KOLGU-4560 file (N, C-alpha, C; in nm, 3 decimals, padded with zeros to 5 digits):
<recs>
<n_xx: 00.827 n_yy: -01.484 n_zz: -00.588 ca_xx: 00.748 ca_yy: -01.452 ca_zz: -00.517 c_xx: 00.776 c_yy: -01.296 c_zz: -00.410 mol: A seq: 1 type: MET>
<n_xx: 00.766 n_yy: -01.228 n_zz: -00.376 ca_xx: 00.761 ca_yy: -01.094 ca_zz: -00.370 c_xx: 00.689 c_yy: -01.114 c_zz: -00.166 mol: A seq: 2 type: PHE>
<n_xx: 00.560 n_yy: -01.221 n_zz: -00.126 ca_xx: 00.571 ca_yy: -01.286 ca_zz: -00.003 c_xx: 00.457 c_yy: -01.371 c_zz: -00.016 mol: A seq: 3 type: GLY>
<n_xx: 00.392 n_yy: -01.327 n_zz: 00.118 ca_xx: 00.269 ca_yy: -01.399 ca_zz: 00.073 c_xx: 00.263 c_yy: -01.473 c_zz: 00.240 mol: A seq: 4 type: GLN>
<n_xx: 00.125 n_yy: -01.517 n_zz: 00.205 ca_xx: -00.017 ca_yy: -01.441 ca_zz: 00.357 c_xx: -00.066 c_yy: -01.565 c_zz: 00.346 mol: A seq: 5 type: ALA>
<n_xx: -00.128 n_yy: -01.599 n_zz: 00.481 ca_xx: -00.271 ca_yy: -01.678 ca_zz: 00.498 c_xx: -00.381 c_yy: -01.629 c_zz: 00.547 mol: A seq: 6 type: SER>
<n_xx: -00.504 n_yy: -01.622 n_zz: 00.446 ca_xx: -00.636 ca_yy: -01.518 ca_zz: 00.533 c_xx: -00.637 c_yy: -01.552 c_zz: 00.591 mol: A seq: 7 type: LEU>
<n_xx: -00.678 n_yy: -01.703 n_zz: 00.646 ca_xx: -00.705 ca_yy: -01.811 ca_zz: 00.765 c_xx: -00.657 c_yy: -01.815 c_zz: 00.882 mol: A seq: 8 type: SER>
<n_xx: -00.545 n_yy: -01.832 n_zz: 00.885 ca_xx: -00.417 ca_yy: -01.840 ca_zz: 00.989 c_xx: -00.364 c_yy: -01.675 c_zz: 01.036 mol: A seq: 9 type: GLN>
<n_xx: -00.418 n_yy: -01.602 n_zz: 00.929 ca_xx: -00.351 ca_yy: -01.453 ca_zz: 00.961 c_xx: -00.199 c_yy: -01.406 c_zz: 00.981 mol: A seq: 10 type: ARG>
<n_xx: -00.168 n_yy: -01.429 n_zz: 00.872 ca_xx: 00.029 ca_yy: -01.532 ca_zz: 00.919 c_xx: 00.085 c_yy: -01.454 c_zz: 00.821 mol: A seq: 11 type: VAL>
<n_xx: 00.198 n_yy: -01.366 n_zz: 00.789 ca_xx: 00.251 ca_yy: -01.386 ca_zz: 00.634 c_xx: 00.376 c_yy: -01.305 c_zz: 00.635 mol: A seq: 12 type: GLY>
<n_xx: 00.487 n_yy: -01.396 n_zz: 00.545 ca_xx: 00.622 ca_yy: -01.350 ca_zz: 00.588 c_xx: 00.608 c_yy: -01.272 c_zz: 00.446 mol: A seq: 13 type: VAL>
<n_xx: 00.747 n_yy: -01.169 n_zz: 00.371 ca_xx: 00.745 ca_yy: -01.048 ca_zz: 00.280 c_xx: 00.947 c_yy: -01.108 c_zz: 00.321 mol: A seq: 14 type: TRP>
<n_xx: 00.969 n_yy: -01.060 n_zz: 00.137 ca_xx: 01.101 ca_yy: -01.037 ca_zz: 00.156 c_xx: 01.138 c_yy: -00.869 c_zz: 00.107 mol: A seq: 15 type: SER>
<n_xx: 01.274 n_yy: -00.867 n_zz: 00.123 ca_xx: 01.307 ca_yy: -00.722 ca_zz: 00.040 c_xx: 01.395 c_yy: -00.727 c_zz: -00.019 mol: A seq: 16 type: ILE>
<n_xx: 01.436 n_yy: -00.888 n_zz: 00.026 ca_xx: 01.580 ca_yy: -00.926 ca_zz: -00.126 c_xx: 01.587 c_yy: -00.875 c_zz: -00.316 mol: A seq: 17 type: SER>
<n_xx: 01.461 n_yy: -00.874 n_zz: -00.338 ca_xx: 01.434 ca_yy: -00.824 ca_zz: -00.480 c_xx: 01.404 c_yy: -00.644 c_zz: -00.522 mol: A seq: 18 type: ARG>
<n_xx: 01.417 n_yy: -00.585 n_zz: -00.373 ca_xx: 01.294 ca_yy: -00.513 ca_zz: -00.374 c_xx: 01.416 c_yy: -00.331 c_zz: -00.442 mol: A seq: 19 type: ASN>
<n_xx: 01.578 n_yy: -00.398 n_zz: -00.422 ca_xx: 01.616 ca_yy: -00.258 ca_zz: -00.451 c_xx: 01.747 c_yy: -00.256 c_zz: -00.340 mol: A seq: 20 type: GLY>
<n_xx: 01.854 n_yy: -00.154 n_zz: -00.388 ca_xx: 02.001 ca_yy: -00.116 ca_zz: -00.299 c_xx: 01.891 c_yy: -00.008 c_zz: -00.184 mol: A seq: 21 type: ASP>
<n_xx: 01.826 n_yy: -00.073 n_zz: -00.116 ca_xx: 01.829 ca_yy: 00.093 ca_zz: 00.022 c_xx: 01.961 c_yy: 00.118 c_zz: 00.041 mol: A seq: 22 type: PRO>
<n_xx: 02.049 n_yy: 00.100 n_zz: 00.007 ca_xx: 02.195 ca_yy: 00.226 ca_zz: 00.062 c_xx: 02.280 c_yy: 00.252 c_zz: -00.049 mol: A seq: 23 type: HIS>
<n_xx: 02.163 n_yy: 00.268 n_zz: -00.123 ca_xx: 02.244 ca_yy: 00.322 ca_zz: -00.306 c_xx: 02.161 c_yy: 00.511 c_zz: -00.262 mol: A seq: 24 type: GLY>
<n_xx: 02.168 n_yy: 00.562 n_zz: -00.361 ca_xx: 02.141 ca_yy: 00.726 ca_zz: -00.359 c_xx: 02.019 c_yy: 00.708 c_zz: -00.335 mol: A seq: 25 type: ASP>
<n_xx: 01.910 n_yy: 00.806 n_zz: -00.297 ca_xx: 01.819 ca_yy: 00.870 ca_zz: -00.316 c_xx: 01.718 c_yy: 00.853 c_zz: -00.416 mol: A seq: 26 type: ASP>
<n_xx: 01.647 n_yy: 00.773 n_zz: -00.547 ca_xx: 01.615 ca_yy: 00.731 ca_zz: -00.616 c_xx: 01.626 c_yy: 00.579 c_zz: -00.583 mol: A seq: 27 type: PRO>
<n_xx: 01.720 n_yy: 00.530 n_zz: -00.566 ca_xx: 01.721 ca_yy: 00.379 ca_zz: -00.541 c_xx: 01.691 c_yy: 00.344 c_zz: -00.421 mol: A seq: 28 type: ALA>
<n_xx: 01.658 n_yy: 00.429 n_zz: -00.280 ca_xx: 01.623 ca_yy: 00.432 ca_zz: -00.156 c_xx: 01.510 c_yy: 00.400 c_zz: -00.158 mol: A seq: 29 type: PHE>
<n_xx: 01.465 n_yy: 00.563 n_zz: -00.197 ca_xx: 01.354 ca_yy: 00.538 ca_zz: -00.245 c_xx: 01.182 c_yy: 00.417 c_zz: -00.308 mol: A seq: 30 type: ARG>
<n_xx: 01.287 n_yy: 00.375 n_zz: -00.429 ca_xx: 01.237 ca_yy: 00.236 ca_zz: -00.465 c_xx: 01.207 c_yy: 00.160 c_zz: -00.438 mol: A seq: 31 type: LEU>
<n_xx: 01.288 n_yy: 00.133 n_zz: -00.363 ca_xx: 01.330 ca_yy: 00.019 ca_zz: -00.265 c_xx: 01.276 c_yy: 00.031 c_zz: -00.173 mol: A seq: 32 type: CYS>
<n_xx: 01.205 n_yy: 00.154 n_zz: -00.113 ca_xx: 01.107 ca_yy: 00.153 ca_zz: -00.032 c_xx: 00.970 c_yy: 00.206 c_zz: -00.036 mol: A seq: 33 type: LEU>
<n_xx: 00.965 n_yy: 00.175 n_zz: -00.194 ca_xx: 00.820 ca_yy: 00.179 ca_zz: -00.220 c_xx: 00.790 c_yy: 00.126 c_zz: -00.270 mol: A seq: 34 type: LEU>
<n_xx: 00.849 n_yy: -00.025 n_zz: -00.262 ca_xx: 00.832 ca_yy: -00.168 ca_zz: -00.313 c_xx: 00.857 c_yy: -00.259 c_zz: -00.199 mol: A seq: 35 type: ARG>
<n_xx: 00.862 n_yy: -00.207 n_zz: -00.107 ca_xx: 00.875 ca_yy: -00.309 ca_zz: 00.034 c_xx: 00.726 c_yy: -00.254 c_zz: 00.085 mol: A seq: 36 type: THR>
<n_xx: 00.671 n_yy: -00.127 n_zz: 00.087 ca_xx: 00.565 ca_yy: -00.089 ca_zz: 00.147 c_xx: 00.434 c_yy: -00.123 c_zz: 00.057 mol: A seq: 37 type: LEU>
<n_xx: 00.476 n_yy: -00.124 n_zz: -00.055 ca_xx: 00.409 ca_yy: -00.251 ca_zz: -00.102 c_xx: 00.315 c_yy: -00.404 c_zz: -00.122 mol: A seq: 38 type: LYS>
<n_xx: 00.449 n_yy: -00.448 n_zz: -00.085 ca_xx: 00.478 ca_yy: -00.555 ca_zz: -00.028 c_xx: 00.461 c_yy: -00.578 c_zz: 00.072 mol: A seq: 39 type: THR>
<n_xx: 00.431 n_yy: -00.512 n_zz: 00.171 ca_xx: 00.437 ca_yy: -00.496 ca_zz: 00.317 c_xx: 00.286 c_yy: -00.527 c_zz: 00.323 mol: A seq: 40 type: ALA>
<n_xx: 00.223 n_yy: -00.381 n_zz: 00.266 ca_xx: 00.069 ca_yy: -00.368 ca_zz: 00.315 c_xx: -00.004 c_yy: -00.464 c_zz: 00.220 mol: A seq: 41 type: SER>
<n_xx: 00.074 n_yy: -00.472 n_zz: 00.097 ca_xx: -00.047 ca_yy: -00.574 ca_zz: 00.058 c_xx: -00.036 c_yy: -00.705 c_zz: 00.162 mol: A seq: 42 type: HIS>
<n_xx: 00.027 n_yy: -00.776 n_zz: 00.188 ca_xx: 00.081 ca_yy: -00.910 ca_zz: 00.277 c_xx: 00.029 c_yy: -00.893 c_zz: 00.409 mol: A seq: 43 type: GLU>
<n_xx: 00.003 n_yy: -00.777 n_zz: 00.433 ca_xx: -00.092 ca_yy: -00.710 ca_zz: 00.523 c_xx: -00.211 c_yy: -00.730 c_zz: 00.561 mol: A seq: 44 type: THR>
<n_xx: -00.312 n_yy: -00.680 n_zz: 00.444 ca_xx: -00.419 ca_yy: -00.696 ca_zz: 00.392 c_xx: -00.446 c_yy: -00.832 c_zz: 00.366 mol: A seq: 45 type: GLY>
<n_xx: -00.392 n_yy: -00.918 n_zz: 00.322 ca_xx: -00.437 ca_yy: -01.072 ca_zz: 00.375 c_xx: -00.447 c_yy: -01.133 c_zz: 00.523 mol: A seq: 46 type: HIS>
<n_xx: -00.327 n_yy: -01.093 n_zz: 00.586 ca_xx: -00.401 ca_yy: -01.134 ca_zz: 00.702 c_xx: -00.478 c_yy: -01.037 c_zz: 00.776 mol: A seq: 47 type: MET>
<n_xx: -00.534 n_yy: -00.958 n_zz: 00.686 ca_xx: -00.709 ca_yy: -00.868 ca_zz: 00.779 c_xx: -00.818 c_yy: -00.995 c_zz: 00.678 mol: A seq: 48 type: PHE>
<n_xx: -00.751 n_yy: -01.112 n_zz: 00.618 ca_xx: -00.854 ca_yy: -01.164 ca_zz: 00.527 c_xx: -00.899 c_yy: -01.085 c_zz: 00.390 mol: A seq: 49 type: SER>
<n_xx: -00.853 n_yy: -01.000 n_zz: 00.389 ca_xx: -00.859 ca_yy: -00.947 ca_zz: 00.214 c_xx: -00.787 c_yy: -01.030 c_zz: 00.125 mol: A seq: 50 type: MET>
<n_xx: -00.896 n_yy: -01.075 n_zz: 00.002 ca_xx: -00.835 ca_yy: -01.113 ca_zz: -00.109 c_xx: -00.806 c_yy: -01.071 c_zz: -00.244 mol: A seq: 51 type: GLN>
<n_xx: -00.762 n_yy: -01.088 n_zz: -00.355 ca_xx: -00.701 ca_yy: -01.010 ca_zz: -00.416 c_xx: -00.818 c_yy: -00.903 c_zz: -00.452 mol: A seq: 52 type: HIS>
<n_xx: -00.778 n_yy: -00.782 n_zz: -00.507 ca_xx: -00.856 ca_yy: -00.708 ca_zz: -00.555 c_xx: -00.903 c_yy: -00.739 c_zz: -00.735 mol: A seq: 53 type: CYS>
<n_xx: -01.046 n_yy: -00.764 n_zz: -00.784 ca_xx: -01.042 ca_yy: -00.760 ca_zz: -00.912 c_xx: -01.113 c_yy: -00.605 c_zz: -00.961 mol: A seq: 54 type: THR>
<n_xx: -01.133 n_yy: -00.565 n_zz: -00.887 ca_xx: -01.230 ca_yy: -00.465 ca_zz: -00.926 c_xx: -01.178 c_yy: -00.324 c_zz: -00.971 mol: A seq: 55 type: LEU>
<n_xx: -01.067 n_yy: -00.253 n_zz: -00.871 ca_xx: -00.972 ca_yy: -00.093 ca_zz: -00.961 c_xx: -00.837 c_yy: -00.160 c_zz: -00.965 mol: A seq: 56 type: TYR>
<n_xx: -00.674 n_yy: -00.105 n_zz: -00.993 ca_xx: -00.611 ca_yy: -00.119 ca_zz: -00.962 c_xx: -00.589 c_yy: -00.035 c_zz: -00.780 mol: A seq: 57 type: GLU>
<n_xx: -00.503 n_yy: -00.123 n_zz: -00.754 ca_xx: -00.468 ca_yy: -00.080 ca_zz: -00.620 c_xx: -00.370 c_yy: -00.182 c_zz: -00.519 mol: A seq: 58 type: CYS>
<n_xx: -00.331 n_yy: -00.166 n_zz: -00.435 ca_xx: -00.285 ca_yy: -00.236 ca_zz: -00.379 c_xx: -00.309 c_yy: -00.403 c_zz: -00.318 mol: A seq: 59 type: ASN>
<n_xx: -00.387 n_yy: -00.454 n_zz: -00.360 ca_xx: -00.435 ca_yy: -00.483 ca_zz: -00.309 c_xx: -00.500 c_yy: -00.645 c_zz: -00.414 mol: A seq: 60 type: MET>
<n_xx: -00.456 n_yy: -00.565 n_zz: -00.567 ca_xx: -00.461 ca_yy: -00.636 ca_zz: -00.683 c_xx: -00.291 c_yy: -00.722 c_zz: -00.683 mol: A seq: 61 type: CYS>
<n_xx: -00.286 n_yy: -00.868 n_zz: -00.712 ca_xx: -00.244 ca_yy: -01.007 ca_zz: -00.761 c_xx: -00.139 c_yy: -00.945 c_zz: -00.867 mol: A seq: 62 type: GLY>
<n_xx: -00.001 n_yy: -00.960 n_zz: -00.847 ca_xx: 00.123 ca_yy: -00.949 ca_zz: -00.875 c_xx: 00.174 c_yy: -01.113 c_zz: -00.947 mol: A seq: 63 type: SER>
<n_xx: 00.289 n_yy: -01.111 n_zz: -01.022 ca_xx: 00.313 ca_yy: -01.233 ca_zz: -01.070 c_xx: 00.469 c_yy: -01.222 c_zz: -01.160 mol: A seq: 64 type: ASN>
<n_xx: 00.508 n_yy: -01.043 n_zz: -01.132 ca_xx: 00.632 ca_yy: -01.017 ca_zz: -01.207 c_xx: 00.630 c_yy: -00.891 c_zz: -01.152 mol: A seq: 65 type: HIS>
<n_xx: 00.760 n_yy: -00.866 n_zz: -01.142 ca_xx: 00.817 ca_yy: -00.708 ca_zz: -01.086 c_xx: 00.804 c_yy: -00.555 c_zz: -01.132 mol: A seq: 66 type: ARG>
<n_xx: 00.733 n_yy: -00.643 n_zz: -01.275 ca_xx: 00.711 ca_yy: -00.502 ca_zz: -01.378 c_xx: 00.521 c_yy: -00.504 c_zz: -01.349 mol: A seq: 67 type: GLN>
<n_xx: 00.517 n_yy: -00.571 n_zz: -01.285 ca_xx: 00.341 ca_yy: -00.650 ca_zz: -01.312 c_xx: 00.299 c_yy: -00.581 c_zz: -01.122 mol: A seq: 68 type: GLU>
<n_xx: 00.444 n_yy: -00.564 n_zz: -01.040 ca_xx: 00.460 ca_yy: -00.554 ca_zz: -00.942 c_xx: 00.449 c_yy: -00.416 c_zz: -00.881 mol: A seq: 69 type: ALA>
<n_xx: 00.587 n_yy: -00.325 n_zz: -00.999 ca_xx: 00.564 ca_yy: -00.184 ca_zz: -00.967 c_xx: 00.483 c_yy: -00.054 c_zz: -01.050 mol: A seq: 70 type: ASP>
<n_xx: 00.412 n_yy: -00.167 n_zz: -01.123 ca_xx: 00.243 ca_yy: -00.060 ca_zz: -01.229 c_xx: 00.172 c_yy: -00.010 c_zz: -01.115 mol: A seq: 71 type: ARG>
<n_xx: 00.185 n_yy: -00.149 n_zz: -00.989 ca_xx: 00.010 ca_yy: -00.096 ca_zz: -00.909 c_xx: 00.091 c_yy: -00.031 c_zz: -00.813 mol: A seq: 72 type: ARG>
<n_xx: -00.064 n_yy: 00.085 n_zz: -00.725 ca_xx: -00.040 ca_yy: 00.199 ca_zz: -00.659 c_xx: -00.010 c_yy: 00.104 c_zz: -00.527 mol: A seq: 73 type: PRO>
<n_xx: 00.050 n_yy: 00.208 n_zz: -00.438 ca_xx: 00.061 ca_yy: 00.215 ca_zz: -00.251 c_xx: -00.092 c_yy: 00.207 c_zz: -00.220 mol: A seq: 74 type: LEU>
<n_xx: -00.114 n_yy: 00.289 n_zz: -00.269 ca_xx: -00.292 ca_yy: 00.302 ca_zz: -00.206 c_xx: -00.460 c_yy: 00.240 c_zz: -00.250 mol: A seq: 75 type: TRP>
<n_xx: -00.531 n_yy: 00.187 n_zz: -00.141 ca_xx: -00.605 ca_yy: 00.117 ca_zz: -00.203 c_xx: -00.727 c_yy: 00.179 c_zz: -00.256 mol: A seq: 76 type: LEU>
<n_xx: -00.742 n_yy: 00.043 n_zz: -00.364 ca_xx: -00.925 ca_yy: 00.155 ca_zz: -00.401 c_xx: -01.035 c_yy: 00.145 c_zz: -00.297 mol: A seq: 77 type: CYS>
<n_xx: -01.154 n_yy: 00.248 n_zz: -00.336 ca_xx: -01.247 ca_yy: 00.217 ca_zz: -00.233 c_xx: -01.335 c_yy: 00.128 c_zz: -00.189 mol: A seq: 78 type: PRO>
<n_xx: -01.282 n_yy: 00.038 n_zz: -00.239 ca_xx: -01.370 ca_yy: -00.126 ca_zz: -00.182 c_xx: -01.319 c_yy: -00.136 c_zz: -00.105 mol: A seq: 79 type: HIS>
<n_xx: -01.159 n_yy: -00.197 n_zz: -00.124 ca_xx: -01.039 ca_yy: -00.250 ca_zz: -00.067 c_xx: -01.023 c_yy: -00.169 c_zz: 00.151 mol: A seq: 80 type: CYS>
<n_xx: -01.063 n_yy: -00.056 n_zz: 00.041 ca_xx: -01.035 ca_yy: 00.069 ca_zz: 00.198 c_xx: -01.119 c_yy: 00.088 c_zz: 00.244 mol: A seq: 81 type: LEU>
<n_xx: -01.281 n_yy: 00.035 n_zz: 00.224 ca_xx: -01.384 ca_yy: -00.023 ca_zz: 00.302 c_xx: -01.360 c_yy: -00.123 c_zz: 00.374 mol: A seq: 82 type: ALA>
<n_xx: -01.267 n_yy: -00.197 n_zz: 00.315 ca_xx: -01.283 ca_yy: -00.322 ca_zz: 00.437 c_xx: -01.212 c_yy: -00.288 c_zz: 00.549 mol: A seq: 83 type: LYS>
<n_xx: -01.072 n_yy: -00.258 n_zz: 00.494 ca_xx: -00.935 ca_yy: -00.177 ca_zz: 00.610 c_xx: -01.042 c_yy: -00.157 c_zz: 00.687 mol: A seq: 84 type: LEU>
<n_xx: -01.076 n_yy: -00.079 n_zz: 00.600 ca_xx: -01.106 ca_yy: 00.061 ca_zz: 00.813 c_xx: -01.261 c_yy: -00.052 c_zz: 00.844 mol: A seq: 85 type: CYS>
<n_xx: -01.327 n_yy: -00.156 n_zz: 00.794 ca_xx: -01.439 ca_yy: -00.223 ca_zz: 00.891 c_xx: -01.350 c_yy: -00.296 c_zz: 00.979 mol: A seq: 86 type: TYR>
<n_xx: -01.243 n_yy: -00.414 n_zz: 00.886 ca_xx: -01.141 ca_yy: -00.490 ca_zz: 00.974 c_xx: -01.085 c_yy: -00.433 c_zz: 01.127 mol: A seq: 87 type: ALA>
<n_xx: -01.088 n_yy: -00.285 n_zz: 01.086 ca_xx: -00.933 ca_yy: -00.265 ca_zz: 01.163 c_xx: -01.033 c_yy: -00.132 c_zz: 01.256 mol: A seq: 88 type: THR>
<n_xx: -01.169 n_yy: -00.137 n_zz: 01.269 ca_xx: -01.175 ca_yy: 00.017 ca_zz: 01.272 c_xx: -01.131 c_yy: 00.171 c_zz: 01.238 mol: A seq: 89 type: GLY>
<n_xx: -01.015 n_yy: 00.152 n_zz: 01.133 ca_xx: -00.906 ca_yy: 00.292 ca_zz: 01.064 c_xx: -01.038 c_yy: 00.417 c_zz: 01.044 mol: A seq: 90 type: ALA>
<n_xx: -00.995 n_yy: 00.528 n_zz: 01.095 ca_xx: -01.089 ca_yy: 00.624 ca_zz: 01.049 c_xx: -00.993 c_yy: 00.707 c_zz: 00.942 mol: A seq: 91 type: ASP>
<n_xx: -01.055 n_yy: 00.701 n_zz: 00.801 ca_xx: -00.981 ca_yy: 00.717 ca_zz: 00.682 c_xx: -00.977 c_yy: 00.800 c_zz: 00.716 mol: A seq: 92 type: PRO>
<n_xx: -01.041 n_yy: 00.935 n_zz: 00.767 ca_xx: -00.932 ca_yy: 01.081 ca_zz: 00.714 c_xx: -00.841 c_yy: 01.100 c_zz: 00.821 mol: A seq: 93 type: VAL>
<n_xx: -00.793 n_yy: 00.990 n_zz: 00.927 ca_xx: -00.653 ca_yy: 01.010 ca_zz: 01.016 c_xx: -00.580 c_yy: 00.948 c_zz: 00.936 mol: A seq: 94 type: LYS>
<n_xx: -00.599 n_yy: 00.813 n_zz: 00.894 ca_xx: -00.538 ca_yy: 00.764 ca_zz: 00.794 c_xx: -00.505 c_yy: 00.777 c_zz: 00.669 mol: A seq: 95 type: ARG>
<n_xx: -00.557 n_yy: 00.933 n_zz: 00.549 ca_xx: -00.538 ca_yy: 00.949 ca_zz: 00.516 c_xx: -00.396 c_yy: 01.069 c_zz: 00.565 mol: A seq: 96 type: PHE>
<n_xx: -00.392 n_yy: 01.149 n_zz: 00.648 ca_xx: -00.384 ca_yy: 01.257 ca_zz: 00.718 c_xx: -00.186 c_yy: 01.204 c_zz: 00.706 mol: A seq: 97 type: LYS>
<n_xx: -00.287 n_yy: 01.061 n_zz: 00.823 ca_xx: -00.116 ca_yy: 00.968 ca_zz: 00.839 c_xx: 00.014 c_yy: 00.940 c_zz: 00.702 mol: A seq: 98 type: ASP>
<n_xx: -00.085 n_yy: 00.931 n_zz: 00.625 ca_xx: -00.008 ca_yy: 00.858 ca_zz: 00.527 c_xx: 00.042 c_yy: 00.971 c_zz: 00.419 mol: A seq: 99 type: LEU>
<n_xx: 00.031 n_yy: 01.073 n_zz: 00.417 ca_xx: -00.006 ca_yy: 01.251 ca_zz: 00.309 c_xx: 00.117 c_yy: 01.248 c_zz: 00.389 mol: A seq: 100 type: ALA>
<n_xx: 00.166 n_yy: 01.253 n_zz: 00.538 ca_xx: 00.260 ca_yy: 01.302 ca_zz: 00.629 c_xx: 00.382 c_yy: 01.199 c_zz: 00.588 mol: A seq: 101 type: ALA>
<n_xx: 00.351 n_yy: 01.047 n_zz: 00.570 ca_xx: 00.472 ca_yy: 00.955 ca_zz: 00.563 c_xx: 00.539 c_yy: 00.985 c_zz: 00.481 mol: A seq: 102 type: PHE>
<n_xx: 00.458 n_yy: 01.040 n_zz: 00.387 ca_xx: 00.469 ca_yy: 01.012 ca_zz: 00.232 c_xx: 00.590 c_yy: 01.165 c_zz: 00.227 mol: A seq: 103 type: SER>
<n_xx: 00.540 n_yy: 01.258 n_zz: 00.211 ca_xx: 00.605 ca_yy: 01.397 ca_zz: 00.210 c_xx: 00.729 c_yy: 01.379 c_zz: 00.243 mol: A seq: 104 type: GLN>
<n_xx: 00.756 n_yy: 01.327 n_zz: 00.474 ca_xx: 00.850 ca_yy: 01.285 ca_zz: 00.532 c_xx: 00.972 c_yy: 01.151 c_zz: 00.423 mol: A seq: 105 type: ARG>
<n_xx: 00.914 n_yy: 01.094 n_zz: 00.330 ca_xx: 01.000 ca_yy: 00.974 ca_zz: 00.263 c_xx: 01.026 c_yy: 01.048 c_zz: 00.141 mol: A seq: 106 type: ALA>
<n_xx: 01.008 n_yy: 01.137 n_zz: 00.113 ca_xx: 01.030 ca_yy: 01.189 ca_zz: -00.068 c_xx: 00.884 c_yy: 01.085 c_zz: -00.100 mol: A seq: 107 type: GLY>
<n_xx: 00.772 n_yy: 01.036 n_zz: -00.102 ca_xx: 00.710 ca_yy: 00.978 ca_zz: -00.249 c_xx: 00.592 c_yy: 01.058 c_zz: -00.249 mol: A seq: 108 type: LEU>
<n_xx: 00.641 n_yy: 01.170 n_zz: -00.359 ca_xx: 00.535 ca_yy: 01.269 ca_zz: -00.437 c_xx: 00.444 c_yy: 01.211 c_zz: -00.497 mol: A seq: 109 type: LYS>
<n_xx: 00.359 n_yy: 01.098 n_zz: -00.534 ca_xx: 00.307 ca_yy: 01.056 ca_zz: -00.592 c_xx: 00.222 c_yy: 00.990 c_zz: -00.451 mol: A seq: 110 type: ALA>
<n_xx: 00.258 n_yy: 00.937 n_zz: -00.410 ca_xx: 00.146 ca_yy: 00.887 ca_zz: -00.311 c_xx: 00.083 c_yy: 01.059 c_zz: -00.215 mol: A seq: 111 type: GLU>
<n_xx: 00.198 n_yy: 01.113 n_zz: -00.201 ca_xx: 00.137 ca_yy: 01.215 ca_zz: -00.124 c_xx: 00.050 c_yy: 01.312 c_zz: -00.159 mol: A seq: 112 type: GLN>
<n_xx: 00.104 n_yy: 01.278 n_zz: -00.297 ca_xx: -00.084 ca_yy: 01.342 ca_zz: -00.412 c_xx: -00.157 c_yy: 01.285 c_zz: -00.405 mol: A seq: 113 type: GLU>
<n_xx: -00.155 n_yy: 01.151 n_zz: -00.363 ca_xx: -00.318 ca_yy: 01.096 ca_zz: -00.404 c_xx: -00.325 c_yy: 01.041 c_zz: -00.280 mol: A seq: 114 type: PHE>
<n_xx: -00.311 n_yy: 01.078 n_zz: -00.175 ca_xx: -00.324 ca_yy: 01.054 ca_zz: 00.011 c_xx: -00.396 c_yy: 01.198 c_zz: 00.014 mol: A seq: 115 type: TYR>
<n_xx: -00.398 n_yy: 01.326 n_zz: 00.001 ca_xx: -00.408 ca_yy: 01.430 ca_zz: -00.023 c_xx: -00.473 c_yy: 01.490 c_zz: -00.070 mol: A seq: 116 type: GLU>
<n_xx: -00.520 n_yy: 01.477 n_zz: -00.220 ca_xx: -00.679 ca_yy: 01.492 ca_zz: -00.284 c_xx: -00.752 c_yy: 01.344 c_zz: -00.233 mol: A seq: 117 type: LYS>
<n_xx: -00.720 n_yy: 01.267 n_zz: -00.179 ca_xx: -00.828 ca_yy: 01.149 ca_zz: -00.096 c_xx: -00.861 c_yy: 01.233 c_zz: 00.049 mol: A seq: 118 type: SER>
<n_xx: -00.791 n_yy: 01.290 n_zz: 00.117 ca_xx: -00.846 ca_yy: 01.340 ca_zz: 00.230 c_xx: -00.952 c_yy: 01.433 c_zz: 00.174 mol: A seq: 119 type: LEU>
<n_xx: -00.851 n_yy: 01.559 n_zz: 00.093 ca_xx: -00.944 ca_yy: 01.674 ca_zz: 00.014 c_xx: -01.079 c_yy: 01.670 c_zz: -00.044 mol: A seq: 120 type: ALA>
<n_xx: -01.119 n_yy: 01.480 n_zz: -00.071 ca_xx: -01.209 ca_yy: 01.438 ca_zz: -00.139 c_xx: -01.320 c_yy: 01.417 c_zz: 00.028 mol: A seq: 121 type: ALA>
<n_xx: -01.247 n_yy: 01.343 n_zz: 00.076 ca_xx: -01.355 ca_yy: 01.278 ca_zz: 00.230 c_xx: -01.389 c_yy: 01.386 c_zz: 00.296 mol: A seq: 122 type: LEU>
<n_xx: -01.258 n_yy: 01.557 n_zz: 00.326 ca_xx: -01.302 ca_yy: 01.649 ca_zz: 00.383 c_xx: -01.436 c_yy: 01.739 c_zz: 00.327 mol: A seq: 123 type: GLU>
<n_xx: -01.456 n_yy: 01.721 n_zz: 00.212 ca_xx: -01.511 ca_yy: 01.842 ca_zz: 00.091 c_xx: -01.677 c_yy: 01.744 c_zz: 00.149 mol: A seq: 124 type: GLY>
<n_xx: -01.668 n_yy: 01.591 n_zz: 00.145 ca_xx: -01.771 ca_yy: 01.558 ca_zz: 00.144 c_xx: -01.874 c_yy: 01.542 c_zz: 00.289 mol: A seq: 125 type: ALA>
<n_xx: -01.785 n_yy: 01.645 n_zz: 00.364 ca_xx: -01.874 ca_yy: 01.641 ca_zz: 00.534 c_xx: -01.973 c_yy: 01.728 c_zz: 00.499 mol: A seq: 126 type: LYS>
</recs>
């Protein structure tokens, strides 16, 4: 198990023990960071009463083993993003700006690219 959360109790736990070596070289650190972010954000989604996503490949999809978890993206699909924004009042434009900036600082290039493209799509829709 990577983590567990209660939809009704709004509590959750996760562990970083199986995420890799955070004290290793840069690629090992980034892999551990990415795995930790995926698990933490997934379980936090459950704490906002979000169930597993079955519509798209997104961070709220369930995972039964490490390879499956590693295939899942860090980002949310449009459906789950709408749920998160509704539950928290988050502004998607600000959220994508902040996530792109964080991803750039952390060296998470694929995630940065996704958030920048998402931001461009939202800003283009205005």
